Structures are given as C-alpha cells and as structure tokens.
N, C-alpha and C positions, 0 to 999 in steps of 0.2 A: 504494500500500500504506500506508494510514493506520494509525497505531499505537493510537489511542484506541478500543479495540474495545468498550468499555462505559462508560456513565456511572455505573454502579452500583458505585462504589468504596467508598462509605460508606452504611451502612444505618441508618435511624432506627427506634427501637422505640417502641411505644405499649403501656402507659403509659410515661412517662419513668422514668429510673433513680433509685433511691433512693440518696442519697449521704451518707456519714458522715465527718466530719472534726473532730478536736479537740473531741469531745464534743457536736457539733451535727449534726442531720439536716437535709437539704434535698433538693430535687428537681434532678437534673442533666439538663440538656437537651443531650445529646451523642450523636452517632452512634457506631456501632461499625464496625470495618473489615470489609469483605465477604470471606468465604472461600467459594469456590464450586468445584464439580467442573466441569472443562472437558475434554472429550475431544479428542484429537489424531487426526485422520484423514489418512493419507498415501496418495495415489493411490487414494482411494476405500475404503481399508481402515482401520478403527479400530485404532489401535495401543495406546493407553492413556489413562487419565484423570489429569489433573493437578489437584491441589488448589491453588488460587491466588487471588490478587486479580485480578478480571477487567478489568484495564487493560493496554494494550500487548500484547494477545493475539497479534497477528501476529508481533511481535518475540519473544515468549515461545516460540511454536511453532517459528519458524525458528532461533532461538538454541538451543533444546533439540536440534534435529536437527543443528545444527553442532557443538555440544559432545559429541554422541554419535558424531561422525565420519561421519554420514550425508551431510552437505553439506560442500563446501569453498568454494563461492562462490555468490553470488546468481544467477549465470548458469544454475545448475541448477534454479532455481525458476520454474515456469510461472505459478503463481497461489497466493496466500494469501488466504483469505476466512473471516471469522467469520460464523457463521450468525446469523439474525435474533434468535434467543433468547439468543445469547451464550454457549451452553454447548458449542460445538464449533468447532474451527478446522480448515478443510480446507486441506491443503497438497498441491498438485499439482506433481510434479517432471517434468523433461524426460526422465527415464530411469527404468526400473524399479528398484525397490529391495526387498530382502527384509526383512520385519519381524523384528526380533530375537526369538529364542525364549525367552531367559532374561533377564527383567527382575528386577533385585535392588532391594529396598527400601533407601533411604538413610536416614540418621539425622536425627531432629529436624525441627522446623518443618513440621508437617503431613505430613512424609515425602515422599520423591521416589522416582524410579526411574532406574536406569541399566543399560545392557547393556555398558558399557565394561569391558574387561579391563585393569586397571591395569598389569599386568606387560608388556603389549604396547604401552604408550604410551612414545614416545621424543620428547618435545617439544624443539623447537629454539628456544631463547629468545635474544633479542638482549640483550646486556649494555650496557655504556656508561652505566649509571645509578649515580650516587653521591649519596646523600642525607645531609644533616646532621640531627641531632636536631630542629633548629628546623623544617626543611622537613617532617619527619614530622608534627610537631604542626600545621603549616599544613594538611597533607592531611586530618588528622582534623577540623580546624575547617571545612574545605570540605565534608567529608562531612556534618557536623551542619547546615550551612547548606542542604544539598541535601535535607533530610528534610521536604519540604513536606507529604506525606501524613501522616507521623508527627506533625507539629505540629498537624494537624487533629484526629486521632482516636487516635493511638498504635497499638500492637500491630502494627507493620509494620517490616520490615527495609529498609534502604537500602544500595545499593552504587553506587560511582562508578568510572569508568575515567578516569584522568588521563594526560596525556602529560608530566607533571612540572610543567606550568605551568597548564594549562586542563583543565576537565572535558570529556571527549570524549563520554561517554554515562553515563546513570544508570538505575537500575532500583529500583522499590519493590514489595514484595510481602510477604504473610504468610510466605512461604517464602524463606529466605535463598538457597537454590539457584536458585529462580525468578528472583531479582533478577539473578543472573549470566547466566542464560539470556536475560533481556530485554536486558541489555547486549550480549551476543554477537549477538543478532538485530538490534539497532539498528545495530551496527557493520557487519554483513554487508549489510543492506538499503540502507545509506547509503554504503557503501564507505569507512568510517572505519577507516583503518589507520595510526595514528601510529607513528613509529619507536620510541618509548619508551612502555611501558605499565605503569602502576601501578594495581593494584586496591585499593580501600579499602572496607571493609564493616563494618556493625554486627554481622554474624552470626559465630557460632563457625565456625572453619575446620576442618572435618572432611575426610575423604578425598575426598568428591565435590565439595567446594568447591575444594580445591587441584587436583583433576582439571580442573574447568571453567576455573580460572584459567590452568592450563598450556595448555589448548586455546585460550583467548583470546590467549595469548602474553604474559602479565604476568610480568615478571622479579621484581617486588616485590609482595607481598601484605601489606596492613596491616589488622588487625582491631581493633575496640574491645574484643573479648573474647578467649577462649582459642583454642588450637589443640589438636587431638587428636594422640595419639602417632603414628597412621598418617599424618596429614597432614604432620607434622614429618619423618618418614622419606621420604615422597614428595618433599617440597620439597627435602630434602637431595640426593636422588638426581637430581632434575630440574634442579637449579641455581637454585631459586627462593629469594629472600630472604624469609623468613616472619617477620612481626612481629605480636605479640599484645599484648593488654592495653594498647593505646595510649590513654593519657589525657594530661591536662595535665602536661607535664614528666616523663613517664615512659613506658616501653614495654619489652618483652622481645624480643630478637632470637633466634629459635630456630635459624635456619639461614643460612648464607652471609652472615656479618656483614661481609665485605669490601666490600659496597656501602654501608656506613654509616660515615661519618667519626666516629670515636669521640673527639670533641673536647669532649664535655660530660658532666657527672656523671650525666645522666639516662639514659644508656645502660646497660642490663643485658643481658649475653649469657648465655643459658641453654643448658646442655649436656644434651641428653636422649639416652638410649640408642637 
C-alpha cells in the first residue's frame, strides 16, 4: 500500500504569473498547489467526493474511514487502490458496511464531510503528558520544518503527530481536515501507535478537527491559529488540552491547562464559556 498516489501535487500555469512587489512588475515562475475532486468508493459503492491535494490518497481514504468510526484496524482492510486517473480511491473491506445516510458539511478549507454524531463520541485518551512553554515552541518549530510542500508553493496546511520527542507521521493538504485524515491513515496502515500523542497543525481547530484529533487519540492539540467555540467545548468535555495561536514565545491554553507547566511568562490561559 504505497502512499504517493499522484505526482501531481503542484501544477504549473502557462503563461507564467504576473507579479507585483514594491512598485515593480515581473514574471513569477511558480506553480500552484493542486486541488482536485477524488471520490471514495467503499466495497464497490461510491460514498462521497473529497476535495484534496492528490498525494497520500491511500492514507487519506483509510484515515477518513477510521476517523468516521468505520474502521478500527488495518486488519479490516482487504485492499486500497487508487485508480489510474487518480480521481478515485477504492477501499475494499473484509466485512460489509452501511454507507452513512447523513453527511454534514464541515467548515472551511474547501469543506469536508462527516457523519459522526459528536454527542455519541466518548474518546478514551491517555494522559501522562506534561509540556513546558519551551517544548510547545519546539513543537511549533518542528511543524514549520515539516512544511516541505508549503515551502515549494504555499497554500497548503501541514499537520504532524508527535510522541513528544519525534514526528510519528505528517500530512499536507489544501484541506486542514484532510491532513489529519492522512495522519490517521498512515498510523493505521503502518501500525504506528505511540503511547503519547500530540497533534500540531497550521489549521484552525474547529469541531471536526478536534473530533479527528480525539479519534486519533491526541491528548494535546496545538495550532498556529485559532480554535472555535465548539471545539473548545468538545476539548473540555473530552479531556483534550487545546492550545491556539502558538507563535514564538506565546500561545493560548483554552482547555485542561494542567498538562502545561506554567513556569514562564509566555503562558496565557483563556477562559471561554
């Protein structure tokens, strides 16, 4: 099950782009990130179409099904195959499964879909993680170092899963939610199950992001940007330490601040209703 399902991650345009900067015009020779509809077929039945960057498509498909609660282990997967045109992923399971009837659109980043009923989720997260402000900054620096596709062309989200010391898996995509599905898929297909899990992302943490983080088993979620009100409520309910606006020497702890050693002036604890 190889993960690089398409080489078309960057697309060049002709003619080249017209670029303006500091009062001067020039021609910019730079590609743009690919956004492409890719359908997901499960046991021969088309379920839905994902708008995504067409790399790591096998991991994206399997991770999506895992985060939706359709799969629990790779032992349930018979075959994962990307079609020759790269616009469909076939997933064959070893058991029948009913297609969800109610897909809800999720927010932002080309939009996503989920059938998960948040009120029915009861994630069991392993604790034992305590971070200092300095280690949080280190995780953000590691995230930025992992943005290989972003450095090439921009316009893409990056997420990484860490065990506290090393990057276990990473995902890049135009959709922030897709990046978490790719991480989940890589972990499932390669049996990567570290005892401690920290998710770090460039994307805004909305309800579907914290849902996927909980499904992956991350007790700590760190974002370069904001959290939504619903994600804060869910993180608080599920026992997730949610950190936003993580920049150099500053961040906001929205929930479960007990996992953060408040030993530096750079810690700000936000209380939301």
